[in-house]
Backbone as XML, in Angstrom:
<?xml version="1.0"?>
<chain id="A" units="angstrom">
  <residue number="1" name="MET">
    <atom name="N" x="116.405" y="-58.748" z="112.320"/>
    <atom name="CA" x="116.330" y="-60.099" z="111.773"/>
    <atom name="C" x="117.721" y="-60.527" z="111.327"/>
  </residue>
  <residue number="2" name="SER">
    <atom name="N" x="118.150" y="-61.702" z="111.755"/>
    <atom name="CA" x="119.479" y="-62.149" z="111.350"/>
    <atom name="C" x="119.425" y="-62.785" z="109.969"/>
  </residue>
  <residue number="3" name="LEU">
    <atom name="N" x="120.516" y="-62.630" z="109.276"/>
    <atom name="CA" x="120.632" y="-63.221" z="107.950"/>
    <atom name="C" x="121.024" y="-64.686" z="108.062"/>
  </residue>
  <residue number="4" name="ASP">
    <atom name="N" x="120.799" y="-65.398" z="106.990"/>
    <atom name="CA" x="121.302" y="-66.749" z="106.840"/>
    <atom name="C" x="122.535" y="-66.658" z="105.952"/>
  </residue>
  <residue number="5" name="TYR">
    <atom name="N" x="123.413" y="-67.642" z="106.032"/>
    <atom name="CA" x="124.661" y="-67.612" z="105.264"/>
    <atom name="C" x="124.987" y="-68.979" z="104.697"/>
  </residue>
  <residue number="6" name="LEU">
    <atom name="N" x="125.767" y="-68.960" z="103.645"/>
    <atom name="CA" x="126.335" y="-70.170" z="103.080"/>
    <atom name="C" x="127.841" y="-70.118" z="103.313"/>
  </residue>
  <residue number="7" name="LEU">
    <atom name="N" x="128.402" y="-71.199" z="103.850"/>
    <atom name="CA" x="129.833" y="-71.296" z="104.091"/>
    <atom name="C" x="130.409" y="-72.355" z="103.161"/>
  </residue>
  <residue number="8" name="LYS">
    <atom name="N" x="131.445" y="-71.976" z="102.425"/>
    <atom name="CA" x="132.098" y="-72.928" z="101.524"/>
    <atom name="C" x="133.274" y="-73.587" z="102.225"/>
  </residue>
  <residue number="9" name="THR">
    <atom name="N" x="133.458" y="-74.863" z="101.925"/>
    <atom name="CA" x="134.595" y="-75.596" z="102.466"/>
    <atom name="C" x="135.094" y="-76.604" z="101.441"/>
  </residue>
  <residue number="10" name="GLU">
    <atom name="N" x="136.376" y="-76.830" z="101.456"/>
    <atom name="CA" x="136.985" y="-77.861" z="100.612"/>
    <atom name="C" x="136.901" y="-79.170" z="101.406"/>
  </residue>
  <residue number="11" name="PRO">
    <atom name="N" x="136.116" y="-80.148" z="100.921"/>
    <atom name="CA" x="135.903" y="-81.356" z="101.722"/>
    <atom name="C" x="137.181" y="-82.130" z="102.042"/>
  </residue>
  <residue number="12" name="SER">
    <atom name="N" x="138.215" y="-81.997" z="101.238"/>
    <atom name="CA" x="139.461" y="-82.701" z="101.559"/>
    <atom name="C" x="140.166" y="-82.050" z="102.755"/>
  </residue>
  <residue number="13" name="GLU">
    <atom name="N" x="139.804" y="-80.787" z="103.060"/>
    <atom name="CA" x="140.377" y="-80.099" z="104.221"/>
    <atom name="C" x="139.461" y="-80.204" z="105.441"/>
  </residue>
  <residue number="14" name="TYR">
    <atom name="N" x="138.175" y="-79.932" z="105.251"/>
    <atom name="CA" x="137.205" y="-80.030" z="106.339"/>
    <atom name="C" x="135.830" y="-80.172" z="105.717"/>
  </residue>
  <residue number="15" name="SER">
    <atom name="N" x="135.264" y="-81.365" z="105.804"/>
    <atom name="CA" x="133.983" y="-81.650" z="105.157"/>
    <atom name="C" x="132.821" y="-81.461" z="106.135"/>
  </residue>
  <residue number="16" name="PHE">
    <atom name="N" x="131.614" y="-81.505" z="105.591"/>
    <atom name="CA" x="130.431" y="-81.453" z="106.447"/>
    <atom name="C" x="130.413" y="-82.668" z="107.374"/>
  </residue>
  <residue number="17" name="ALA">
    <atom name="N" x="130.869" y="-83.828" z="106.885"/>
    <atom name="CA" x="130.952" y="-85.019" z="107.732"/>
    <atom name="C" x="131.904" y="-84.769" z="108.909"/>
  </residue>
  <residue number="18" name="ASP">
    <atom name="N" x="132.994" y="-84.030" z="108.670"/>
    <atom name="CA" x="133.913" y="-83.676" z="109.756"/>
    <atom name="C" x="133.190" y="-82.817" z="110.794"/>
  </residue>
  <residue number="19" name="LEU">
    <atom name="N" x="132.411" y="-81.844" z="110.318"/>
    <atom name="CA" x="131.658" y="-80.985" z="111.229"/>
    <atom name="C" x="130.658" y="-81.811" z="112.033"/>
  </residue>
  <residue number="20" name="GLN">
    <atom name="N" x="129.979" y="-82.738" z="111.381"/>
    <atom name="CA" x="129.026" y="-83.578" z="112.109"/>
    <atom name="C" x="129.737" y="-84.423" z="113.165"/>
  </residue>
  <residue number="21" name="ARG">
    <atom name="N" x="130.908" y="-84.924" z="112.844"/>
    <atom name="CA" x="131.692" y="-85.718" z="113.802"/>
    <atom name="C" x="132.112" y="-84.844" z="114.988"/>
  </residue>
  <residue number="22" name="ASP">
    <atom name="N" x="132.622" y="-83.618" z="114.675"/>
    <atom name="CA" x="133.103" y="-82.713" z="115.730"/>
    <atom name="C" x="131.971" y="-82.044" z="116.490"/>
  </residue>
  <residue number="23" name="LYS">
    <atom name="N" x="130.814" y="-81.959" z="115.891"/>
    <atom name="CA" x="129.608" y="-81.311" z="116.436"/>
    <atom name="C" x="129.712" y="-79.786" z="116.483"/>
  </residue>
  <residue number="24" name="VAL">
    <atom name="N" x="130.854" y="-79.252" z="116.939"/>
    <atom name="CA" x="131.062" y="-77.803" z="117.034"/>
    <atom name="C" x="132.477" y="-77.508" z="116.571"/>
  </residue>
  <residue number="25" name="THR">
    <atom name="N" x="132.669" y="-76.374" z="115.872"/>
    <atom name="CA" x="134.014" y="-75.978" z="115.443"/>
    <atom name="C" x="134.079" y="-74.470" z="115.283"/>
  </residue>
  <residue number="26" name="VAL">
    <atom name="N" x="135.300" y="-73.954" z="115.268"/>
    <atom name="CA" x="135.517" y="-72.548" z="114.936"/>
    <atom name="C" x="135.710" y="-72.479" z="113.428"/>
  </residue>
  <residue number="27" name="TRP">
    <atom name="N" x="134.945" y="-71.621" z="112.770"/>
    <atom name="CA" x="135.061" y="-71.471" z="111.318"/>
    <atom name="C" x="136.169" y="-70.454" z="111.054"/>
  </residue>
  <residue number="28" name="ASP">
    <atom name="N" x="137.298" y="-70.934" z="110.594"/>
    <atom name="CA" x="138.448" y="-70.044" z="110.405"/>
    <atom name="C" x="139.079" y="-70.258" z="109.034"/>
  </residue>
  <residue number="29" name="GLY">
    <atom name="N" x="140.193" y="-69.596" z="108.806"/>
    <atom name="CA" x="140.879" y="-69.712" z="107.527"/>
    <atom name="C" x="140.320" y="-68.797" z="106.451"/>
  </residue>
  <residue number="30" name="VAL">
    <atom name="N" x="139.389" y="-67.940" z="106.806"/>
    <atom name="CA" x="138.777" y="-67.021" z="105.854"/>
    <atom name="C" x="139.637" y="-65.762" z="105.772"/>
  </residue>
  <residue number="31" name="THR">
    <atom name="N" x="140.054" y="-65.383" z="104.555"/>
    <atom name="CA" x="140.924" y="-64.211" z="104.404"/>
    <atom name="C" x="140.342" y="-63.128" z="103.510"/>
  </residue>
  <residue number="32" name="ASN">
    <atom name="N" x="139.418" y="-63.480" z="102.624"/>
    <atom name="CA" x="138.828" y="-62.483" z="101.725"/>
    <atom name="C" x="138.112" y="-61.418" z="102.559"/>
  </residue>
  <residue number="33" name="PRO">
    <atom name="N" x="138.418" y="-60.127" z="102.342"/>
    <atom name="CA" x="137.815" y="-59.069" z="103.165"/>
    <atom name="C" x="136.282" y="-59.086" z="103.175"/>
  </residue>
  <residue number="34" name="ALA">
    <atom name="N" x="135.659" y="-59.353" z="102.037"/>
    <atom name="CA" x="134.191" y="-59.386" z="101.994"/>
    <atom name="C" x="133.664" y="-60.565" z="102.818"/>
  </residue>
  <residue number="35" name="ALA">
    <atom name="N" x="134.320" y="-61.711" z="102.717"/>
    <atom name="CA" x="133.902" y="-62.892" z="103.483"/>
    <atom name="C" x="134.098" y="-62.659" z="104.982"/>
  </residue>
  <residue number="36" name="VAL">
    <atom name="N" x="135.227" y="-62.040" z="105.355"/>
    <atom name="CA" x="135.496" y="-61.731" z="106.766"/>
    <atom name="C" x="134.418" y="-60.783" z="107.300"/>
  </residue>
  <residue number="37" name="LYS">
    <atom name="N" x="134.026" y="-59.820" z="106.499"/>
    <atom name="CA" x="132.965" y="-58.869" z="106.886"/>
    <atom name="C" x="131.669" y="-59.635" z="107.195"/>
  </residue>
  <residue number="38" name="HIS">
    <atom name="N" x="131.334" y="-60.616" z="106.362"/>
    <atom name="CA" x="130.124" y="-61.410" z="106.605"/>
    <atom name="C" x="130.246" y="-62.207" z="107.901"/>
  </residue>
  <residue number="39" name="LEU">
    <atom name="N" x="131.433" y="-62.735" z="108.185"/>
    <atom name="CA" x="131.634" y="-63.458" z="109.448"/>
    <atom name="C" x="131.394" y="-62.538" z="110.641"/>
  </residue>
  <residue number="40" name="ARG">
    <atom name="N" x="131.937" y="-61.314" z="110.561"/>
    <atom name="CA" x="131.765" y="-60.350" z="111.664"/>
    <atom name="C" x="130.295" y="-60.004" z="111.886"/>
  </residue>
  <residue number="41" name="GLU">
    <atom name="N" x="129.517" y="-60.005" z="110.812"/>
    <atom name="CA" x="128.105" y="-59.618" z="110.889"/>
    <atom name="C" x="127.208" y="-60.737" z="111.414"/>
  </residue>
  <residue number="42" name="MET">
    <atom name="N" x="127.719" y="-61.950" z="111.494"/>
    <atom name="CA" x="126.897" y="-63.071" z="111.955"/>
    <atom name="C" x="126.474" y="-62.870" z="113.408"/>
  </residue>
  <residue number="43" name="THR">
    <atom name="N" x="125.349" y="-63.458" z="113.740"/>
    <atom name="CA" x="124.841" y="-63.397" z="115.110"/>
    <atom name="C" x="124.524" y="-64.814" z="115.579"/>
  </residue>
  <residue number="44" name="PRO">
    <atom name="N" x="124.621" y="-65.054" z="116.879"/>
    <atom name="CA" x="124.268" y="-66.381" z="117.390"/>
    <atom name="C" x="122.861" y="-66.769" z="116.935"/>
  </residue>
  <residue number="45" name="GLY">
    <atom name="N" x="122.739" y="-68.009" z="116.507"/>
    <atom name="CA" x="121.450" y="-68.505" z="116.021"/>
    <atom name="C" x="121.278" y="-68.392" z="114.520"/>
  </residue>
  <residue number="46" name="ALA">
    <atom name="N" x="122.158" y="-67.637" z="113.847"/>
    <atom name="CA" x="122.042" y="-67.518" z="112.391"/>
    <atom name="C" x="122.133" y="-68.911" z="111.772"/>
  </residue>
  <residue number="47" name="ARG">
    <atom name="N" x="121.311" y="-69.134" z="110.768"/>
    <atom name="CA" x="121.294" y="-70.433" z="110.102"/>
    <atom name="C" x="122.323" y="-70.445" z="108.974"/>
  </residue>
  <residue number="48" name="LEU">
    <atom name="N" x="122.953" y="-71.590" z="108.806"/>
    <atom name="CA" x="124.023" y="-71.730" z="107.824"/>
    <atom name="C" x="123.770" y="-72.918" z="106.908"/>
  </residue>
  <residue number="49" name="ILE">
    <atom name="N" x="124.225" y="-72.767" z="105.682"/>
    <atom name="CA" x="124.274" y="-73.879" z="104.732"/>
    <atom name="C" x="125.752" y="-74.165" z="104.499"/>
  </residue>
  <residue number="50" name="ILE">
    <atom name="N" x="126.138" y="-75.428" z="104.570"/>
    <atom name="CA" x="127.518" y="-75.806" z="104.290"/>
    <atom name="C" x="127.578" y="-76.307" z="102.850"/>
  </residue>
  <residue number="51" name="TYR">
    <atom name="N" x="128.487" y="-75.693" z="102.096"/>
    <atom name="CA" x="128.659" y="-75.987" z="100.664"/>
    <atom name="C" x="130.053" y="-76.563" z="100.475"/>
  </residue>
  <residue number="52" name="GLU">
    <atom name="N" x="130.122" y="-77.748" z="99.894"/>
    <atom name="CA" x="131.423" y="-78.367" z="99.634"/>
    <atom name="C" x="131.876" y="-78.060" z="98.212"/>
  </residue>
  <residue number="53" name="THR">
    <atom name="N" x="133.102" y="-77.557" z="98.112"/>
    <atom name="CA" x="133.682" y="-77.205" z="96.812"/>
    <atom name="C" x="134.379" y="-78.437" z="96.234"/>
  </residue>
  <residue number="54" name="GLY">
    <atom name="N" x="135.380" y="-78.220" z="95.406"/>
    <atom name="CA" x="136.123" y="-79.341" z="94.827"/>
    <atom name="C" x="135.266" y="-80.111" z="93.850"/>
  </residue>
  <residue number="55" name="ASP">
    <atom name="N" x="135.366" y="-81.433" z="93.912"/>
    <atom name="CA" x="134.612" y="-82.276" z="92.982"/>
    <atom name="C" x="133.118" y="-82.258" z="93.258"/>
  </residue>
  <residue number="56" name="ARG">
    <atom name="N" x="132.732" y="-81.947" z="94.476"/>
    <atom name="CA" x="131.329" y="-82.029" z="94.876"/>
    <atom name="C" x="130.502" y="-80.829" z="94.380"/>
  </residue>
  <residue number="57" name="LYS">
    <atom name="N" x="130.972" y="-79.620" z="94.630"/>
    <atom name="CA" x="130.285" y="-78.377" z="94.240"/>
    <atom name="C" x="128.782" y="-78.439" z="94.524"/>
  </residue>
  <residue number="58" name="SER">
    <atom name="N" x="128.451" y="-78.680" z="95.812"/>
    <atom name="CA" x="127.045" y="-78.805" z="96.210"/>
    <atom name="C" x="126.841" y="-78.323" z="97.635"/>
  </residue>
  <residue number="59" name="ALA">
    <atom name="N" x="125.646" y="-77.770" z="97.876"/>
    <atom name="CA" x="125.207" y="-77.492" z="99.241"/>
    <atom name="C" x="124.829" y="-78.844" z="99.828"/>
  </residue>
  <residue number="60" name="VAL">
    <atom name="N" x="125.388" y="-79.184" z="101.010"/>
    <atom name="CA" x="125.212" y="-80.539" z="101.526"/>
    <atom name="C" x="124.601" y="-80.629" z="102.923"/>
  </residue>
  <residue number="61" name="GLY">
    <atom name="N" x="124.702" y="-79.548" z="103.710"/>
    <atom name="CA" x="124.206" y="-79.653" z="105.081"/>
    <atom name="C" x="123.872" y="-78.321" z="105.702"/>
  </residue>
  <residue number="62" name="ALA">
    <atom name="N" x="123.284" y="-78.392" z="106.876"/>
    <atom name="CA" x="122.905" y="-77.198" z="107.622"/>
    <atom name="C" x="123.726" y="-77.113" z="108.910"/>
  </residue>
  <residue number="63" name="ALA">
    <atom name="N" x="123.859" y="-75.916" z="109.412"/>
    <atom name="CA" x="124.562" y="-75.656" z="110.668"/>
    <atom name="C" x="123.992" y="-74.367" z="111.235"/>
  </residue>
  <residue number="64" name="SER">
    <atom name="N" x="124.496" y="-73.966" z="112.400"/>
    <atom name="CA" x="124.065" y="-72.693" z="112.967"/>
    <atom name="C" x="125.216" y="-72.063" z="113.735"/>
  </residue>
  <residue number="65" name="VAL">
    <atom name="N" x="125.111" y="-70.743" z="113.912"/>
    <atom name="CA" x="126.137" y="-69.992" z="114.626"/>
    <atom name="C" x="125.874" y="-70.116" z="116.124"/>
  </residue>
  <residue number="66" name="VAL">
    <atom name="N" x="126.923" y="-70.499" z="116.867"/>
    <atom name="CA" x="126.834" y="-70.604" z="118.320"/>
    <atom name="C" x="127.249" y="-69.277" z="118.948"/>
  </residue>
  <residue number="67" name="SER">
    <atom name="N" x="128.402" y="-68.741" z="118.493"/>
    <atom name="CA" x="128.899" y="-67.481" z="119.052"/>
    <atom name="C" x="129.807" y="-66.787" z="118.045"/>
  </residue>
  <residue number="68" name="VAL">
    <atom name="N" x="129.949" y="-65.482" z="118.237"/>
    <atom name="CA" x="130.825" y="-64.672" z="117.383"/>
    <atom name="C" x="131.666" y="-63.779" z="118.286"/>
  </residue>
  <residue number="69" name="ASP">
    <atom name="N" x="132.974" y="-63.860" z="118.111"/>
    <atom name="CA" x="133.896" y="-62.968" z="118.807"/>
    <atom name="C" x="134.636" y="-62.189" z="117.730"/>
  </residue>
  <residue number="70" name="ALA">
    <atom name="N" x="134.231" y="-60.936" z="117.538"/>
    <atom name="CA" x="134.829" y="-60.091" z="116.500"/>
    <atom name="C" x="135.832" y="-59.112" z="117.099"/>
  </residue>
  <residue number="71" name="THR">
    <atom name="N" x="136.429" y="-59.461" z="118.243"/>
    <atom name="CA" x="137.417" y="-58.609" z="118.889"/>
    <atom name="C" x="138.546" y="-58.267" z="117.921"/>
  </residue>
  <residue number="72" name="ASN">
    <atom name="N" x="139.015" y="-59.270" z="117.189"/>
    <atom name="CA" x="139.992" y="-59.041" z="116.128"/>
    <atom name="C" x="139.203" y="-58.958" z="114.822"/>
  </residue>
  <residue number="73" name="PRO">
    <atom name="N" x="138.990" y="-57.745" z="114.284"/>
    <atom name="CA" x="138.126" y="-57.594" z="113.116"/>
    <atom name="C" x="138.645" y="-58.312" z="111.862"/>
  </residue>
  <residue number="74" name="LYS">
    <atom name="N" x="139.934" y="-58.602" z="111.808"/>
    <atom name="CA" x="140.476" y="-59.293" z="110.627"/>
    <atom name="C" x="140.361" y="-60.807" z="110.740"/>
  </residue>
  <residue number="75" name="LYS">
    <atom name="N" x="140.142" y="-61.291" z="111.963"/>
    <atom name="CA" x="140.017" y="-62.740" z="112.181"/>
    <atom name="C" x="138.928" y="-63.018" z="113.205"/>
  </residue>
  <residue number="76" name="PRO">
    <atom name="N" x="137.660" y="-62.762" z="112.829"/>
    <atom name="CA" x="136.585" y="-63.042" z="113.782"/>
    <atom name="C" x="136.514" y="-64.543" z="114.076"/>
  </residue>
  <residue number="77" name="MET">
    <atom name="N" x="136.218" y="-64.861" z="115.331"/>
    <atom name="CA" x="136.093" y="-66.258" z="115.758"/>
    <atom name="C" x="134.603" y="-66.608" z="115.767"/>
  </residue>
  <residue number="78" name="VAL">
    <atom name="N" x="134.177" y="-67.374" z="114.781"/>
    <atom name="CA" x="132.778" y="-67.771" z="114.690"/>
    <atom name="C" x="132.686" y="-69.261" z="115.011"/>
  </residue>
  <residue number="79" name="MET">
    <atom name="N" x="132.002" y="-69.565" z="116.097"/>
    <atom name="CA" x="131.791" y="-70.949" z="116.507"/>
    <atom name="C" x="130.480" y="-71.413" z="115.886"/>
  </residue>
  <residue number="80" name="ILE">
    <atom name="N" x="130.541" y="-72.554" z="115.185"/>
    <atom name="CA" x="129.328" y="-73.083" z="114.554"/>
    <atom name="C" x="129.077" y="-74.501" z="115.044"/>
  </residue>
  <residue number="81" name="LYS">
    <atom name="N" x="127.817" y="-74.919" z="114.960"/>
    <atom name="CA" x="127.491" y="-76.301" z="115.315"/>
    <atom name="C" x="126.763" y="-76.955" z="114.150"/>
  </residue>
  <residue number="82" name="ALA">
    <atom name="N" x="127.018" y="-78.237" z="114.013"/>
    <atom name="CA" x="126.442" y="-79.018" z="112.921"/>
    <atom name="C" x="124.940" y="-79.154" z="113.065"/>
  </residue>
  <residue number="83" name="GLY">
    <atom name="N" x="124.295" y="-79.162" z="111.935"/>
    <atom name="CA" x="122.876" y="-79.472" z="111.860"/>
    <atom name="C" x="122.715" y="-80.744" z="111.042"/>
  </residue>
  <residue number="84" name="LYS">
    <atom name="N" x="121.616" y="-80.829" z="110.341"/>
    <atom name="CA" x="121.313" y="-82.030" z="109.570"/>
    <atom name="C" x="121.883" y="-81.952" z="108.151"/>
  </residue>
  <residue number="85" name="THR">
    <atom name="N" x="122.097" y="-83.113" z="107.593"/>
    <atom name="CA" x="122.434" y="-83.223" z="106.182"/>
    <atom name="C" x="121.193" y="-82.789" z="105.400"/>
  </residue>
  <residue number="86" name="LEU">
    <atom name="N" x="121.391" y="-82.083" z="104.287"/>
    <atom name="CA" x="120.243" y="-81.699" z="103.460"/>
    <atom name="C" x="119.591" y="-82.962" z="102.900"/>
  </residue>
  <residue number="87" name="PRO">
    <atom name="N" x="118.269" y="-82.924" z="102.634"/>
    <atom name="CA" x="117.584" y="-84.106" z="102.107"/>
    <atom name="C" x="118.295" y="-84.677" z="100.870"/>
  </residue>
  <residue number="88" name="GLN">
    <atom name="N" x="118.822" y="-83.778" z="100.056"/>
    <atom name="CA" x="119.661" y="-84.186" z="98.931"/>
    <atom name="C" x="120.611" y="-83.038" z="98.630"/>
  </residue>
  <residue number="89" name="PRO">
    <atom name="N" x="121.848" y="-83.356" z="98.194"/>
    <atom name="CA" x="122.785" y="-82.279" z="97.857"/>
    <atom name="C" x="122.189" y="-81.395" z="96.755"/>
  </residue>
  <residue number="90" name="VAL">
    <atom name="N" x="122.482" y="-80.092" z="96.836"/>
    <atom name="CA" x="122.002" y="-79.161" z="95.809"/>
    <atom name="C" x="123.230" y="-78.700" z="95.023"/>
  </residue>
  <residue number="91" name="PRO">
    <atom name="N" x="123.403" y="-79.247" z="93.801"/>
    <atom name="CA" x="124.599" y="-78.919" z="93.019"/>
    <atom name="C" x="124.596" y="-77.478" z="92.515"/>
  </residue>
  <residue number="92" name="LEU">
    <atom name="N" x="125.807" y="-76.944" z="92.328"/>
    <atom name="CA" x="125.965" y="-75.569" z="91.846"/>
    <atom name="C" x="125.180" y="-75.331" z="90.564"/>
  </residue>
  <residue number="93" name="GLN">
    <atom name="N" x="125.177" y="-76.291" z="89.665"/>
    <atom name="CA" x="124.446" y="-76.145" z="88.395"/>
    <atom name="C" x="122.963" y="-75.866" z="88.652"/>
  </residue>
  <residue number="94" name="GLN">
    <atom name="N" x="122.389" y="-76.557" z="89.619"/>
    <atom name="CA" x="120.976" y="-76.354" z="89.981"/>
    <atom name="C" x="120.786" y="-74.983" z="90.625"/>
  </residue>
  <residue number="95" name="ILE">
    <atom name="N" x="121.739" y="-74.575" z="91.449"/>
    <atom name="CA" x="121.666" y="-73.258" z="92.097"/>
    <atom name="C" x="121.714" y="-72.167" z="91.036"/>
  </residue>
  <residue number="96" name="LYS">
    <atom name="N" x="122.638" y="-72.285" z="90.086"/>
    <atom name="CA" x="122.768" y="-71.274" z="89.026"/>
    <atom name="C" x="121.509" y="-71.198" z="88.162"/>
  </residue>
  <residue number="97" name="ALA">
    <atom name="N" x="120.806" y="-72.311" z="88.003"/>
    <atom name="CA" x="119.596" y="-72.347" z="87.183"/>
    <atom name="C" x="118.391" y="-71.737" z="87.901"/>
  </residue>
  <residue number="98" name="ASN">
    <atom name="N" x="118.480" y="-71.567" z="89.219"/>
    <atom name="CA" x="117.372" y="-71.041" z="90.008"/>
    <atom name="C" x="117.440" y="-69.513" z="90.005"/>
  </residue>
  <residue number="99" name="ARG">
    <atom name="N" x="116.388" y="-68.875" z="89.512"/>
    <atom name="CA" x="116.420" y="-67.407" z="89.388"/>
    <atom name="C" x="116.534" y="-66.684" z="90.730"/>
  </residue>
  <residue number="100" name="LEU">
    <atom name="N" x="116.216" y="-67.369" z="91.837"/>
    <atom name="CA" x="116.391" y="-66.769" z="93.165"/>
    <atom name="C" x="117.849" y="-66.390" z="93.424"/>
  </residue>
  <residue number="101" name="PHE">
    <atom name="N" x="118.776" y="-67.074" z="92.734"/>
    <atom name="CA" x="120.205" y="-66.859" z="92.973"/>
    <atom name="C" x="120.871" y="-65.985" z="91.905"/>
  </residue>
  <residue number="102" name="ALA">
    <atom name="N" x="120.075" y="-65.393" z="91.001"/>
    <atom name="CA" x="120.635" y="-64.614" z="89.889"/>
    <atom name="C" x="121.581" y="-63.516" z="90.358"/>
  </residue>
  <residue number="103" name="ASP">
    <atom name="N" x="121.247" y="-62.834" z="91.453"/>
    <atom name="CA" x="122.083" y="-61.741" z="91.957"/>
    <atom name="C" x="122.930" y="-62.155" z="93.159"/>
  </residue>
  <residue number="104" name="SER">
    <atom name="N" x="122.936" y="-63.426" z="93.477"/>
    <atom name="CA" x="123.670" y="-63.899" z="94.657"/>
    <atom name="C" x="125.178" y="-63.880" z="94.427"/>
  </residue>
  <residue number="105" name="PRO">
    <atom name="N" x="125.938" y="-63.462" z="95.449"/>
    <atom name="CA" x="127.397" y="-63.556" z="95.352"/>
    <atom name="C" x="127.869" y="-64.995" z="95.124"/>
  </residue>
  <residue number="106" name="LEU">
    <atom name="N" x="127.052" y="-65.976" z="95.495"/>
    <atom name="CA" x="127.401" y="-67.371" z="95.257"/>
    <atom name="C" x="127.616" y="-67.619" z="93.767"/>
  </residue>
  <residue number="107" name="VAL">
    <atom name="N" x="126.795" y="-66.980" z="92.957"/>
    <atom name="CA" x="126.883" y="-67.131" z="91.507"/>
    <atom name="C" x="127.779" y="-66.059" z="90.897"/>
  </residue>
  <residue number="108" name="ARG">
    <atom name="N" x="127.685" y="-64.842" z="91.397"/>
    <atom name="CA" x="128.403" y="-63.714" z="90.801"/>
    <atom name="C" x="129.860" y="-63.586" z="91.252"/>
  </residue>
  <residue number="109" name="GLN">
    <atom name="N" x="130.170" y="-64.045" z="92.464"/>
    <atom name="CA" x="131.533" y="-63.991" z="93.003"/>
    <atom name="C" x="131.903" y="-65.398" z="93.466"/>
  </residue>
  <residue number="110" name="GLY">
    <atom name="N" x="132.175" y="-66.255" z="92.520"/>
    <atom name="CA" x="132.373" y="-67.671" z="92.791"/>
    <atom name="C" x="133.424" y="-67.999" z="93.832"/>
  </residue>
  <residue number="111" name="ARG">
    <atom name="N" x="134.394" y="-67.132" z="94.053"/>
    <atom name="CA" x="135.471" y="-67.426" z="94.998"/>
    <atom name="C" x="135.143" y="-66.981" z="96.428"/>
  </residue>
  <residue number="112" name="LEU">
    <atom name="N" x="134.010" y="-66.318" z="96.625"/>
    <atom name="CA" x="133.652" y="-65.825" z="97.956"/>
    <atom name="C" x="133.254" y="-67.001" z="98.860"/>
  </residue>
  <residue number="113" name="SER">
    <atom name="N" x="133.919" y="-67.141" z="100.007"/>
    <atom name="CA" x="133.724" y="-68.321" z="100.853"/>
    <atom name="C" x="132.629" y="-68.183" z="101.907"/>
  </residue>
  <residue number="114" name="VAL">
    <atom name="N" x="132.132" y="-66.969" z="102.118"/>
    <atom name="CA" x="131.021" y="-66.732" z="103.047"/>
    <atom name="C" x="130.023" y="-65.851" z="102.305"/>
  </residue>
  <residue number="115" name="VAL">
    <atom name="N" x="128.830" y="-66.384" z="102.076"/>
    <atom name="CA" x="127.842" y="-65.715" z="101.234"/>
    <atom name="C" x="126.541" y="-65.531" z="102.007"/>
  </residue>
  <residue number="116" name="PRO">
    <atom name="N" x="126.033" y="-64.288" z="102.087"/>
    <atom name="CA" x="124.728" y="-64.104" z="102.733"/>
    <atom name="C" x="123.623" y="-64.713" z="101.860"/>
  </residue>
  <residue number="117" name="LEU">
    <atom name="N" x="122.595" y="-65.222" z="102.518"/>
    <atom name="CA" x="121.454" y="-65.812" z="101.817"/>
    <atom name="C" x="120.177" y="-65.120" z="102.247"/>
  </residue>
  <residue number="118" name="THR">
    <atom name="N" x="119.267" y="-64.932" z="101.306"/>
    <atom name="CA" x="117.932" y="-64.456" z="101.668"/>
    <atom name="C" x="117.158" y="-65.648" z="102.240"/>
  </residue>
  <residue number="119" name="LEU">
    <atom name="N" x="116.053" y="-65.366" z="102.883"/>
    <atom name="CA" x="115.214" y="-66.437" z="103.423"/>
    <atom name="C" x="114.763" y="-67.366" z="102.291"/>
  </residue>
  <residue number="120" name="ALA">
    <atom name="N" x="114.371" y="-66.795" z="101.158"/>
    <atom name="CA" x="113.917" y="-67.606" z="100.015"/>
    <atom name="C" x="115.048" y="-68.506" z="99.499"/>
  </residue>
  <residue number="121" name="GLN">
    <atom name="N" x="116.266" y="-67.971" z="99.451"/>
    <atom name="CA" x="117.403" y="-68.774" z="99.002"/>
    <atom name="C" x="117.676" y="-69.910" z="99.992"/>
  </residue>
  <residue number="122" name="TYR">
    <atom name="N" x="117.641" y="-69.599" z="101.283"/>
    <atom name="CA" x="117.863" y="-70.621" z="102.308"/>
    <atom name="C" x="116.829" y="-71.731" z="102.153"/>
  </residue>
  <residue number="123" name="LYS">
    <atom name="N" x="115.578" y="-71.374" z="102.002"/>
    <atom name="CA" x="114.511" y="-72.362" z="101.873"/>
    <atom name="C" x="114.675" y="-73.178" z="100.592"/>
  </residue>
  <residue number="124" name="ALA">
    <atom name="N" x="115.127" y="-72.544" z="99.513"/>
    <atom name="CA" x="115.346" y="-73.276" z="98.260"/>
    <atom name="C" x="116.434" y="-74.341" z="98.437"/>
  </residue>
  <residue number="125" name="LEU">
    <atom name="N" x="117.448" y="-74.034" z="99.230"/>
    <atom name="CA" x="118.540" y="-74.987" z="99.449"/>
    <atom name="C" x="118.165" y="-76.099" z="100.418"/>
  </residue>
  <residue number="126" name="THR">
    <atom name="N" x="117.337" y="-75.790" z="101.412"/>
    <atom name="CA" x="116.986" y="-76.785" z="102.411"/>
    <atom name="C" x="115.727" y="-77.575" z="102.055"/>
  </residue>
  <residue number="127" name="GLY">
    <atom name="N" x="114.985" y="-77.080" z="101.065"/>
    <atom name="CA" x="113.749" y="-77.753" z="100.687"/>
    <atom name="C" x="112.601" y="-77.477" z="101.648"/>
  </residue>
  <residue number="128" name="GLU">
    <atom name="N" x="112.752" y="-76.445" z="102.486"/>
    <atom name="CA" x="111.687" y="-76.101" z="103.447"/>
    <atom name="C" x="110.501" y="-75.470" z="102.756"/>
  </residue>
</chain>
């Protein structure tokens, strides 16, 4: 079973709206070893939540993994495609208040840019 993931982005650099415009992009610029490890572990079809940092600090949209090339283990090439905007943004404050996220790296390791999600966490963010 493939995991779901949350990807953080600074909207002034690359927003979810940018991803929707581009439709497909390579998710790069990740340097944290734990985050890079999560990128390498991704599989095509994995579901993603896009989280915008900065002033927004909210989960805002969905995406999915198209392909993963982990030939270079320090810089895996993960191609993602845009999905739908979430019915409503889910702010970090709301995420922190949800006990499903108590042990999540999203809450415990705030600087981690690629975070695995459980199915329950994914559903809580998407409203499914």
